[in-house]
C-alpha atoms as one frame of an Amber mdcrd trajectory, in Angstrom:
protein
  78.616  83.683 101.565  78.637  87.088  99.141  77.589  86.858  95.596  80.576
  88.875  93.948  79.523  88.777  90.637  76.487  91.183  91.511  78.714  93.737
  93.472  80.993  96.113  91.939  83.934  96.357  93.809  85.649  99.748  93.235
  89.002 100.571  94.946  88.574 104.086  95.828  91.674 106.378  96.142  91.942
 108.546  99.170  94.280 111.345 100.162  94.025 112.236 103.743  95.443 115.162
 104.754  97.813 115.052 107.352  97.363 118.757 107.961  95.553 121.839 106.493
  98.339 121.836 104.058  97.661 120.769 100.318 100.944 119.300  99.893 100.818
 116.891 102.954  98.328 114.109 101.881  98.684 110.670 102.622  97.604 108.323
  99.579  95.499 105.567 101.002  93.766 102.431  99.073  90.151 102.161 100.246
  88.529  98.752  99.742  85.326  99.811 100.742  83.465  96.663 100.679  85.929
  95.230 102.617  86.367  98.262 105.375  90.060  98.232 104.824  92.232 101.500
 104.717  95.750 100.850 103.566  98.103 103.662 103.280 100.111 103.323  99.748
 103.822 103.129 101.266 102.742  99.452 103.111 102.208  97.890 100.166 105.285
  96.083  99.669 103.815  93.649  97.151 100.617  93.357  94.846  99.730  89.972
  92.842  96.725  88.876  90.730  95.621  85.780  91.855  92.999  83.219  91.256
  91.781  79.742  92.658  88.951  77.099  92.103  86.338  76.457  94.194  85.109
  72.694  93.983  81.861  73.220  95.847  80.311  75.876  94.134  82.886  75.142
  90.740  83.394  78.933  90.474  87.150  80.371  89.669  87.777  83.176  92.592
  89.471  86.234  91.148  91.770  88.065  93.898  94.498  90.628  94.132  96.983
  90.038  96.989  98.852  92.777  98.803 102.127  91.577 100.583 101.655  88.088
  99.952 103.124  85.612 102.466 104.078  88.306 104.729 103.288  88.361 108.644
 102.611  92.039 110.433 105.459  93.108 111.942 107.649  96.329 113.165 108.775
  96.356 109.446 105.929  94.958 107.528 102.982  97.354 108.973 100.136  95.731
 107.154 100.838  91.498 106.489  98.751  89.369 103.315  95.570  90.918 102.612
  93.241  89.242  99.765  90.510  91.079  97.729  87.978  88.708  95.955  86.227
  90.298  92.579  83.486  88.653  90.857  85.146  88.939  87.566  88.734  88.764
  85.725  87.867  92.173  84.215  87.080  93.820  87.244  90.115  92.767  88.846
  92.201  93.706  86.526  90.877  97.292  85.966  91.312  97.691  90.009  94.733
  96.503  89.760  95.731  98.589  87.294  93.916 101.488  89.157  96.707 100.728
  92.145  99.643 100.296  89.863  98.714 103.751  88.551  98.439 105.121  91.892
 101.478 103.852  93.078 103.435 104.803  90.020 102.005 108.668  90.115 103.191
 108.502  93.502 106.912 107.564  92.808 106.163 104.251  95.241 107.052 101.806
  92.309 110.865 101.225  92.251 110.079  98.092  89.738 107.616  96.151  87.492
């Protein structure tokens, strides 16, 4: 098992051009450590979460995207969970994602 406390996990925000035109960029969330690239418009729900593990006596802090959703024709990305070493790091990354969604007008209610 990885020691997440030692890793600095950052959510990298990418804008991947569809053409050479500056206006045609698709915002993406890139979770480098986990190797996931998720288009911003595939994020239906986003939640902060945590759980206690008995075998290691630790609290694991997570961000869950599309919780309780299964990949289908309408939902392109099913539930994905990303683990962070501390509550502070998780909260910073959550805020980064929400800010990006607001910036790209992808948030209807908060």
